[in-house]
MDAnalysis code that builds the backbone (N, CA, C; Angstrom):
import MDAnalysis as mda
import numpy as np

u = mda.Universe.empty(258, n_residues=86, atom_resindex=np.repeat(np.arange(86), 3), trajectory=True)
u.add_TopologyAttr("name", ["N", "CA", "C"] * 86)
u.add_TopologyAttr("resid", np.arange(1, 87))
u.add_TopologyAttr("resname", ["MET", "ARG", "ALA", "VAL", "GLU", "TRP", "CYS", "ALA", "LYS", "ASN", "ALA", "PRO", "ALA", "GLY", "VAL", "ARG", "GLU", "ALA", "ILE", "ALA", "LEU", "VAL", "ARG", "ALA", "ALA", "ARG", "PRO", "ASP", "ALA", "ALA", "VAL", "ARG", "THR", "TYR", "ALA", "CYS", "VAL", "ASP", "GLN", "CYS", "ALA", "LEU", "CYS", "ALA", "ARG", "GLN", "PRO", "PHE", "ALA", "ILE", "VAL", "ASP", "GLY", "GLN", "VAL", "VAL", "THR", "ALA", "PRO", "THR", "PRO", "GLU", "ARG", "LEU", "ALA", "ARG", "ASP", "LEU", "VAL", "ALA", "ALA", "ILE", "ASP", "ALA", "ALA", "SER", "GLY", "GLY", "ALA", "ASP", "SER", "GLY", "SER", "ARG", "THR", "THR"])
u.atoms.positions = np.array([
    [-30.802, 27.812, -39.359],
    [-30.997, 27.693, -40.883],
    [-29.836, 28.164, -41.576],
    [-29.652, 27.637, -42.807],
    [-28.541, 27.843, -43.579],
    [-28.561, 29.077, -44.402],
    [-27.567, 29.708, -44.835],
    [-27.515, 30.970, -45.518],
    [-27.373, 30.607, -46.698],
    [-28.136, 31.226, -47.843],
    [-28.105, 31.277, -49.352],
    [-27.604, 32.727, -49.866],
    [-26.509, 32.660, -50.423],
    [-25.953, 33.985, -51.041],
    [-26.107, 34.030, -52.580],
    [-26.433, 35.082, -53.263],
    [-26.616, 35.089, -54.493],
    [-26.124, 36.512, -55.176],
    [-25.722, 36.511, -56.452],
    [-25.302, 37.657, -56.945],
    [-26.282, 38.314, -57.770],
    [-26.387, 39.390, -57.609],
    [-27.585, 40.133, -58.264],
    [-27.301, 40.238, -59.766],
    [-25.973, 40.320, -60.293],
    [-25.565, 40.235, -61.611],
    [-26.147, 38.957, -62.256],
    [-26.310, 37.865, -61.410],
    [-26.776, 36.610, -62.108],
    [-27.956, 36.682, -62.392],
    [-28.850, 37.512, -61.923],
    [-30.412, 37.572, -61.807],
    [-30.996, 37.231, -63.415],
    [-30.296, 37.982, -64.339],
    [-30.500, 37.363, -65.941],
    [-30.591, 35.923, -66.218],
    [-29.799, 35.074, -65.433],
    [-29.670, 33.788, -65.699],
    [-30.993, 33.074, -65.029],
    [-31.730, 33.601, -64.189],
    [-32.831, 33.147, -63.703],
    [-32.592, 32.916, -62.233],
    [-31.801, 33.281, -61.518],
    [-31.376, 32.893, -60.049],
    [-32.790, 33.574, -59.152],
    [-33.071, 34.862, -59.624],
    [-34.094, 35.531, -58.895],
    [-35.222, 34.472, -58.741],
    [-35.603, 33.803, -59.662],
    [-36.799, 32.847, -59.898],
    [-36.500, 31.592, -58.884],
    [-35.291, 31.183, -58.961],
    [-34.802, 29.854, -58.187],
    [-34.795, 30.552, -56.716],
    [-34.466, 31.680, -56.316],
    [-34.359, 32.011, -54.954],
    [-35.978, 32.259, -54.393],
    [-36.710, 32.557, -55.353],
    [-38.180, 32.566, -54.913],
    [-38.773, 31.258, -54.604],
    [-38.108, 30.267, -55.432],
    [-38.639, 28.949, -55.248],
    [-38.335, 28.344, -53.698],
    [-36.860, 28.771, -53.595],
    [-36.103, 28.299, -52.397],
    [-37.030, 29.039, -50.965],
    [-37.234, 30.276, -51.167],
    [-37.830, 31.029, -50.003],
    [-39.180, 30.271, -49.780],
    [-39.928, 29.857, -50.895],
    [-41.157, 29.251, -50.596],
    [-41.007, 27.837, -49.944],
    [-40.172, 27.167, -50.503],
    [-39.717, 25.726, -49.662],
    [-39.235, 25.705, -48.504],
    [-38.282, 26.743, -48.209],
    [-37.445, 26.791, -47.045],
    [-37.533, 28.238, -46.589],
    [-38.572, 28.738, -45.875],
    [-38.984, 30.025, -45.526],
    [-37.956, 30.543, -44.239],
    [-37.325, 29.568, -43.757],
    [-36.501, 30.118, -42.710],
    [-34.816, 30.310, -43.056],
    [-34.759, 29.818, -44.487],
    [-33.404, 30.070, -44.989],
    [-32.997, 31.503, -44.876],
    [-32.005, 31.779, -44.587],
    [-31.307, 33.333, -44.639],
    [-30.965, 33.526, -46.116],
    [-31.383, 34.392, -46.829],
    [-31.248, 34.746, -48.010],
    [-30.326, 36.323, -48.215],
    [-29.270, 36.097, -48.910],
    [-28.431, 37.547, -48.965],
    [-28.286, 37.718, -50.439],
    [-28.376, 38.883, -50.861],
    [-28.099, 39.318, -52.354],
    [-27.030, 40.171, -52.250],
    [-26.166, 39.945, -52.922],
    [-24.907, 40.724, -53.076],
    [-24.800, 41.452, -54.441],
    [-23.987, 42.577, -54.518],
    [-23.770, 43.037, -55.968],
    [-22.953, 42.203, -56.535],
    [-21.946, 41.468, -56.075],
    [-21.136, 40.390, -56.677],
    [-20.572, 39.565, -55.526],
    [-20.263, 38.441, -56.002],
    [-19.714, 37.510, -55.055],
    [-18.394, 36.892, -55.509],
    [-17.786, 37.559, -56.594],
    [-16.475, 37.332, -57.242],
    [-16.498, 35.946, -57.913],
    [-17.545, 35.655, -58.540],
    [-17.667, 34.264, -59.272],
    [-18.069, 34.712, -60.608],
    [-17.260, 35.723, -61.316],
    [-17.557, 36.301, -62.573],
    [-17.782, 35.422, -63.830],
    [-16.609, 34.439, -63.993],
    [-16.648, 33.383, -64.921],
    [-17.815, 32.654, -64.922],
    [-18.127, 32.107, -63.750],
    [-19.327, 31.134, -63.462],
    [-20.726, 32.146, -63.589],
    [-20.666, 33.207, -63.163],
    [-21.886, 34.026, -63.318],
    [-22.222, 34.378, -64.635],
    [-21.340, 34.492, -65.591],
    [-21.478, 34.647, -66.998],
    [-22.046, 33.396, -67.773],
    [-21.852, 32.348, -67.184],
    [-22.254, 31.012, -67.805],
    [-23.379, 30.406, -67.445],
    [-24.118, 30.277, -66.234],
    [-24.956, 29.688, -65.692],
    [-25.641, 30.050, -64.355],
    [-26.710, 29.759, -63.866],
    [-27.387, 30.089, -62.692],
    [-26.710, 29.518, -61.494],
    [-26.284, 30.206, -60.402],
    [-25.595, 29.723, -59.314],
    [-26.039, 30.434, -58.086],
    [-25.769, 29.831, -56.912],
    [-25.837, 30.563, -55.694],
    [-24.869, 29.843, -54.706],
    [-24.694, 30.320, -53.669],
    [-23.893, 29.735, -52.624],
    [-24.432, 29.416, -51.328],
    [-24.354, 28.092, -50.868],
    [-25.017, 27.749, -49.604],
    [-23.771, 27.400, -48.560],
    [-23.831, 28.201, -47.472],
    [-22.823, 28.080, -46.580],
    [-21.422, 27.957, -47.126],
    [-21.057, 28.794, -48.033],
    [-19.800, 28.652, -48.660],
    [-19.533, 27.913, -49.904],
    [-20.444, 26.900, -50.038],
    [-20.394, 26.042, -51.312],
    [-21.069, 26.364, -52.533],
    [-20.415, 26.526, -53.467],
    [-21.188, 26.953, -54.883],
    [-21.976, 25.866, -55.266],
    [-23.244, 26.191, -55.748],
    [-24.257, 25.268, -56.203],
    [-24.673, 25.822, -57.501],
    [-24.434, 25.123, -58.551],
    [-24.806, 25.367, -59.977],
    [-25.768, 24.596, -60.680],
    [-26.421, 24.981, -61.724],
    [-27.501, 24.298, -62.259],
    [-27.536, 24.695, -63.674],
    [-28.114, 23.813, -64.690],
    [-28.407, 24.454, -65.930],
    [-29.758, 25.279, -66.221],
    [-30.538, 25.128, -65.184],
    [-31.856, 25.877, -65.230],
    [-32.199, 26.671, -63.845],
    [-32.964, 27.377, -63.738],
    [-33.403, 28.066, -62.396],
    [-34.261, 27.093, -61.632],
    [-35.015, 26.142, -62.085],
    [-35.754, 25.353, -61.603],
    [-35.029, 24.140, -60.930],
    [-33.914, 23.765, -61.601],
    [-32.985, 22.748, -60.994],
    [-32.035, 23.507, -59.937],
    [-31.774, 24.629, -60.011],
    [-30.983, 25.399, -59.142],
    [-31.795, 25.417, -57.866],
    [-33.102, 25.804, -58.022],
    [-33.929, 25.768, -56.575],
    [-33.883, 24.375, -56.161],
    [-34.059, 23.269, -56.730],
    [-34.099, 21.896, -56.400],
    [-32.690, 21.715, -55.711],
    [-31.641, 21.926, -56.283],
    [-30.263, 21.692, -55.654],
    [-30.099, 22.610, -54.625],
    [-30.458, 23.877, -54.588],
    [-30.122, 24.641, -53.323],
    [-31.137, 23.999, -52.178],
    [-32.407, 23.712, -52.231],
    [-33.111, 23.146, -51.328],
    [-32.441, 21.968, -50.756],
    [-31.872, 20.942, -51.618],
    [-31.132, 19.884, -51.257],
    [-29.742, 20.272, -50.427],
    [-29.171, 21.174, -50.816],
    [-27.965, 21.762, -50.165],
    [-28.244, 22.206, -48.911],
    [-29.332, 23.027, -48.579],
    [-29.706, 23.642, -47.342],
    [-29.930, 22.511, -46.519],
    [-31.003, 21.486, -46.944],
    [-31.266, 20.455, -46.056],
    [-30.088, 19.475, -45.634],
    [-28.937, 19.321, -46.676],
    [-28.056, 18.547, -46.399],
    [-27.103, 19.297, -45.159],
    [-26.760, 20.618, -45.458],
    [-26.081, 21.455, -44.482],
    [-26.592, 21.646, -43.046],
    [-28.083, 21.438, -43.143],
    [-28.779, 21.409, -41.888],
    [-28.945, 20.162, -41.183],
    [-28.240, 19.082, -41.645],
    [-28.180, 17.716, -41.093],
    [-29.374, 16.927, -41.633],
    [-29.837, 17.178, -42.849],
    [-30.835, 16.401, -43.410],
    [-32.121, 16.902, -42.901],
    [-32.327, 18.037, -42.423],
    [-33.958, 18.667, -42.088],
    [-34.619, 18.418, -43.135],
    [-35.970, 18.026, -43.145],
    [-36.870, 17.868, -44.223],
    [-36.510, 17.187, -45.241],
    [-35.714, 16.014, -45.070],
    [-35.175, 15.204, -46.053],
    [-36.296, 14.478, -46.934],
    [-37.378, 14.355, -46.271],
    [-38.414, 13.671, -47.196],
    [-38.970, 14.686, -48.621],
    [-38.687, 15.992, -48.351],
    [-39.077, 16.734, -49.506],
    [-38.044, 17.272, -50.524],
    [-36.738, 16.568, -50.201],
    [-35.674, 16.847, -51.270],
    [-36.030, 16.123, -52.468],
    [-35.565, 16.709, -53.743],
    [-35.561, 16.220, -54.959],
    [-34.314, 16.316, -55.463],
    [-33.915, 15.207, -56.314],
    [-32.779, 15.168, -57.118],
    [-32.669, 15.123, -58.389],
])
């Protein structure tokens, strides 16, 4: 299963909520929280997380969760493709 990394400093943007949704949808995904992931300019603007080295951004936590699930599925070769939303 693919790794999702997120910056604890981005929590006020709603990433914590997005990660909770991702964990519910893809419980096998490895989720790692870091104090900083060196994306400060992005972190100040919007919710984001990283899936296997690729930055995923979205305007809302709900959209970020959907996009992260899609990125996890794509990185896993399309596993659970029927449950992806775009």
